[in-house]
N, C-alpha and C positions, 0 to 999 in steps of 0.2 A: 663203728659207732654211727648212729643216725641222729640227725637233729631236725626237728620240724618247727616251723614258724613262718612268719611273714619275712621272706627273704628280700633284703635290700640290695639290689644290683646297682651300685653307684655309677659304674661305667656306662651302663645303658639306660640309666635314669628310670628304673622301673621297680615296683614292689609286687611280689606275687606270693601266694600261699604255696609252700613247697617243702621239700625235704632234701637235705644234703647228706651224703655218705662220706665218712672219713676212714681211710685205711692208711696205716703206716705214717700217720701225721699229715697226710695230704687229702685234699678234697678230690674224690674220684668221680662223684656224680652230683649234679644239682637238677632236681626234677620238680616240675609243677605237681602239686599233690594237694587235694582238698583235705582240710582238717579243721579242728576247732581252736587251735592254739592262737592266742592273741599277741604274743610277744614277737619281737623283731630280731632277726639275725643279720648282722652286718660286719664288715671288716673291723678289726680293733683300732683303737685310737693311737696316734703317734705324737709324742712331744718332739717337735722338729728342732728344738735347740734348748738344752738344759745342762746346767752344771749340777750333777747329782750331789756333789759335795754340799751344795747350799741347803739340802734337806738335813744336813748334819748326820746323815745315815750312810752306812756302807751300801753299795749297790744292791746286795742281797736283801737288806732290810727295806730299802726303797721299793724294791719289786713287790714285797709283801703288801704294801699299801696301794701302790699304783694299779695293780691288777684289779683291785676292788672298784676302780673307776673306769675299767675297760681299757686301760693302757696296755698295749702288747709290746711296744717298742719305744725307744727314745733315740734321738740323735744327741749324743752326750759329749760334751767338751770337758776333758779332765784337766783343764787349765789351772784350776785352783790348787789341786794337790800337786801338780807339776811345778808350780811356783815355789812350793815348800820342799818337795822331795825329788824333783826332777823325773828322769825316766823310771826310777823305782816306783814313784807315785802312780804313773800311768799304768805300769805293769800291775800294781796292786789293784787298781780299779777293774782292769780287764779280767784278771784272774778271779777276783771275787764275783764279778758279774756273771762269769761263765758257770758258776755253781748253781744258778737258778734259771728258770725257763725264759724270763723276760729278756728281750733283745735290746742290748744297750747301745750298740753301734758307736764305739768311741772314735774320736778323731785325734790327729797329731796336733798338739798345742803350738800355735804359730808364734806366740808372744810370751816367752818366758826368759827373762822378766818382761813384764808388759812395757816398761820404759826404762831408760837409763837413769831416771830421776828418783829411783827408790831402791831399797835393798831387798832382794828376794833371796830365797834359800837355794836356788838352782838356776842354771842357764841351759836352754835347749837351743843349739845353733843349727845352721842349715844342714850340717852333716848328721846331726841327731834326727832332724826331720826326714832326711833321706832314709835313714835306718828305720824309723817308725813307719813311713809310708810303704815300705816293702812288706810290712806285716799285714797279712790278710785280715787281721782283726781290726785294723785301722782303716776307716771308711772314707776319710776326708781330711783336709787341712782346716783346722778350726779358725774361728773368727780372727781376721787380720785387723787387730785393733790399732796397729801402728799405721794409720792411714796417711799421716805426713810422710812416713817412710816410703809408702807406695808412690805418693804424688811427687816426692823429690828424689825418686830412684835410688833409695838406699840399697847398697850392693847386697847385704845380707838378707834383707827383706825380699829382694827380687830372686835370690837363689832359692829361698823357701817356696816361693810361688812357682818357680820353674820346676822344682822337684814334684810338686803336686800335679802339674800339667804332664810331666814325664810319665808319672804312674797312672795318669788318667783319672785322678780323684778330684771331686769338687772342692772349691775353695769358698769358705764362709766369710762373710763380711761383717764389719762393725764400723759404721761411719755416721754417728749421730749428727744430724744437721747438715751433712755434706750435700751440696747441690751444685749445679752449673758445670763449668769446665773441669773443676777438680773431681767431681763425681764421675764425669765421663772418663777421665784418666784412670780413676780407681777401678771402674768396671772393665776398662780395656786391658787391665793387668790380669784379667781372668777371674775376678771375684764375682760370685753369682748370687749371693743372698745378702739380706740385711734384716736384722731383728731390732735395730735401734731407732727406727722411725718414730718420732713423737708428734708429728703433725700430718694431716691429710695431704697437704701440698708436697711435703718431702717424700712421702711414700708414693704418691702418684708419679712424681718425676722419676723415681727409681724404677717403678713398674714400666713406665713408658720407655725407659732406656734399657729394658731387658732384664732387670734384676727380679729375683723372687723376693717378695716381701713377707716377713713373718709377723703376724699379729701377736705381740707379747703381752701376757697378763700374768705377772709374777707376784711375789709377796711385796716387793718394793715398787718396781716399774710396772705401771698399768697403762697400756696404750690401746686397749680394746675399743673403748668408746671413740677415740680419735681416728681409728683406722677402719672400723668394721664396715662403714658405708662404702668402702672400696670393693668389698668382697663380691657383691652381685655381678659386677662387670669383670672383675679380675680374678675370679675364683680359681682359674687354672694355674695361676702364678702366685698364690698365697697359701700360707700354712699357719697353724697355731703353735705357739710355744710358751713355755713358762720362764725360761732363762734361769731364774732363781726362785725356788719354792721352799719356804721354811716348813718344818715338820708339822706344825699345827694346821697350816693351810692345806698341806698335802692330805691330811686325814679327812678334810672336808670335801675335796674334789680335785679334778685335774682337767684334762682336755674336754671331758664330758660336760663340765660346767660351761665352757665357752660355746659348745654346740647348742646347749639349751638357751643361752643368752642370745645367740645369733638367730636361732629359729623364732624366739620370742619377738624379735624385731621384724619378723615377716620375711626373712631371707629364705629362699628356696632350700629345702632340706638337702637336696642332692648337691647343691653348691657348697653348703656348709660341710657336708661329709667328705666332699672331694678335698677340701682344705685340711680336714681333720684326719683322714684315713689314707688318702691316695697319693697326694703330691709329694710328700716326703719320701715315700717308697721309690717313686719314679726318679726324683731329683738325685737322691743319694745312692740309687741302685741297691736298695736294702733287700735282704733275704727275708721278706715279710709277705705273707699271702694277702691277696685282695679279694678273696671270696670268689675265685674263678676256678673252674675245673682244672686240676693239676697243681694248683697253688698249695702251699703249706696252709694248714688249717689254723690260721691266726684270726679268730673271730670272736664276737661277743653276742650275747643275748641281752636285749634291753626291753624294759616294760613298754615303752612307747618312744616315739620320735619327737617328743616335746621336752620331757625332763631328762631323758636318757639315763634313767635309773638302771644300773647294771645288775642283771640277775646271774649271769655266768660269763666267765672269760676263759677262752681256750688259746693256748699257744702251742704250735706244732701238734695240734690235736689233743693236747693234754689239758684236762680241766684244772685250772689254777685258781679259780675263784668260783664259789658256788653258794648262792643264797645267803649272802652275808658273811661267809667265812673264807679267808685267804688260805689256800692250800700250799702256798710257797713255804718251803722248809727253812729253818734257821741253819746257817752254816758257820763253821769256825774259821778264824783268820788270825794272822799275826799282825801285831800293831807296829806301825812305822811312824816316826816323828822326826822333827828337826827344830829343836828349841834350846837356845844356848845363851840366855841373858840372865844377869843377876837381878835381885830385887832392887827397887829404887828407894830414894829418900824423898821426903816432902820437898826439900829445897831444890830437888832436880826439876820441879815443876814451876819454879819462880820465873817470871819474865820481868827483868829490870828495865824500866822504861819511864820516860816523862812525856811521852807522846799523848796529845789530847785526842787524837783520832786514830782508829785502827781499821784495817780491812777485816771484814767479818764474812764467813761463809753463811749463806742463807740456804738452809735445807728446805726442800720443797716436797710436800706430801705427794706420794705416788710417783716421784720422778727420781732419776739418777742425776740429772743435770742440777746444778746449783747456781745461785746468783752471787755476785760480789757486792757487798754493802760497805759503805764508809760510815762508821758510827763513832759516837763519843766513847772514850775509854773510861774505865774505873780503876784508879790507882790508889793503893793503900801501902804506906811505907815503901814507896818506890817500886812496888810489884803490881803488874797488871793482873787484875783479879776478875773473876766471874761477876757480872752485873745481873744478879738473879731477878731483880725487880723489872728489868727491861729484857729479860730472856736472852742475854748475851753471855754464853757460858764458855769457860775455858775447855779446850779439847787438846788431846795429845796423841801422837803416834810414836810408839816406842819400838825400836829395832829389836826383834826377838831372836835374831840369828847371831848377834854379837853385842857386846856392851858398848852402847853409845848414849850420848845425852838425848833425852826425849825432844822431839820436835813439838812446838806449841803454837796454838792458834786459838781463834774464837769462832763460835758458831751460834746461829739464831734458829729458833723454832723447835728446839728439843724440850723446852718448857720445864726442866727439872727445878724443883723448889728445895730439894734436899738430896744429899748423897751423890752417887755417881753410878754410871754403867760403863762396862768395858767388855771387850771381845778380842779374841785372837783371830776372828774371821774378819779380815780387813782387806777387801779386794784392791789390787790383785796379789800383792806380795804377802798378805796375811801377817803383817806386823800387828802389834797390840794397839788397839784404838780405844780411846776412852773420852767421855765427856762428863763434867760434874760441876757442882756448885762451889767447890773449894779445892785448893791444892791438896789438902789432907784427904778428902774424899777420893779424889782422882788417884792419888798415890795408893790408897788402900785397895781400890778396885784393880789397878794395874798389878799390884803385888799378888792379889788373889789369883789372877790369871797366870802369873809367872810360877807361883807355887804349884799349880796344877799342870804346868807345861801345856797350857791351852785350855780355853773355855770361854763361856759367856757368863757374865756375872752382873749383879746389882748389889750395891751397898748403901745402907741408910745409916743414921746415927746409932741405931741399935741392932741392925741385922746385916748379915752377909749371906748371899745366896749365889751358888755357881752351878752351872751345868758343865762338867768337865768334858773336854774334847781331846782325848788322848791320841787319836789318829791324825797325825800331821797338824795337830792343834786346831783342826777345823771339823772333825768328824767324831761322833760318839761311837763307843763300842757296844751300845745298848740297843734295845728294840725300838721300833718306831713309836709304839704306844708310850714307852717310858720317856723317850726323848721329847715327844710332843707335849706330854704332861709337864715335864720339867721346864720346857721352853715357855709354855703357857703361864706357868707360875712366875717366871722371870719377866715375861711381857707384862703381866698384871702388876708386878712390883715396880717396874719402870713407870707405869702409868700412875701408880699410887704415889710415886716420887714426884709426879707432876707432868710427865710427858703426855702430850696430846696427839702424838704421831700414831698412825694406825699400826705400824710395825717399826718401833724405835730401834730395835737391834739390826733389822735389815737395812734401814736407812743409815744407821751408824756405820755399817760395814762398807758402804759405798762412799763414805766421805774421804777415803784415801784412794779412790779410783781416778787416777790422774788423766786417763784417756777420755773422760767425760767432762766437758766444760761445766762451770766456768772456774770456780775456785775450789781447790781441794788441798789436803795436807798429806804429805808423804813423811817418812821417817827422816828425810833430809831437809824438810822445810815447806813453807806455804807455796803452792804451785798454781799458776794461771794456766788452765787447760785450754784456753782459747789461743793464747800466744805460744803455748807449750814451753814455758820457762818459769823459773822461780820468781817470786815477787816478795815484797817486804810486808811484814805485819804492820809496822808503823807507817802512818801516812805523813 
């Protein structure tokens, strides 16, 4: 196979008219050659940190859409399915991903469960980590979210880190807001990346102390604008990632969008492409070609270096996307799940109280962090209720692995005026999480998820709508197009019910993520993520 175009040599910072020859999946020659083709040939894009599960698609279906945006590889943390199904879940992702050309590069999940303050469906201990890291399909130890465990020398945490070092595999970080002496200790434990920076100052300190910083722009957490000005100076130590990408967003774009936005800010295109195409390959030692002679032919053809509209995508020399059509095939798979709770009664969602003030979670647009508010309560017949007029809504997290009483709290900024929304995508343990205007609406939404053994739903006074997620309660068994359409309909319904959030379901899914400050709700109760301990609803 021969490809002609403007060849983008990122390593040597040059662009020239040329032709490359591919044999047996590898680039065998790259020659300067005059021709009239205007398109550009460059290495494929890499998402340097993503949970494939967040797309609600199996890896093979994710691949179909991602190749349309020039993505040839991902650094994939199977942490979400591992929290539900353990090692079986990790194996499911690896085996399904192997059925298609896209290179998924899975890691060994370091924090299953993420904390001891929630109920997960599985545990992966240091012996399991040892077993996983011996697998050649496992490229790294995934984000060490238990940063207090690192700082305070938790024995089990240190064993997991030690096994990664023993097998010579990189260790990913997760330390939002961590700075100063605690950050230095965290890095000295061997942790080499962070994708959680949400301020320029935080990212700069991490870069100065030797970490690789990933610029994250996902469906919920959006840190591109806060961090992109660091790229011109620190491009050798930065990468792009999504972390979490819902199916409707994935249909629109991926890492190609971040390249376009960065170039539009006047940043040198070679620096942008170094972050998008090169750095992840070198940091994680990925088996991905960089458009050099002898490399695997993992490359893309784009219309220009401004909008990065992808015309063709090649992986191992195989054409996987061509002029608007994905050539990745649909594959079969077996469904796995872990869902064992009974339906709830409306009375399960009562909160008997006489307290005049309560702690309220403040959800923030485009952020995983939350604030803690102290606000006036609304009590009817001795029950703390949603105060719809002031947008203080009742929320719940329901243990899906066994029958327990729901945990209850209140949240601001969801904006619902009617009904409720619920999901069994609830990071990190994926219990059922719901928010609504009344106990009745919340109960209806929760039970709809339970009936389907997983899903994302919205209920109004007159309508019920659910996207079933039969794989681990977090992934659909349908195609990307079908899932994206169903998700868009749910997103629209949530907004019709009053939500003003850009991605209400994505934001909802992170309201149980205890390792991100400040106030969150687990199935065991209201949790202060700054002090790392439970706190009371009543003030």
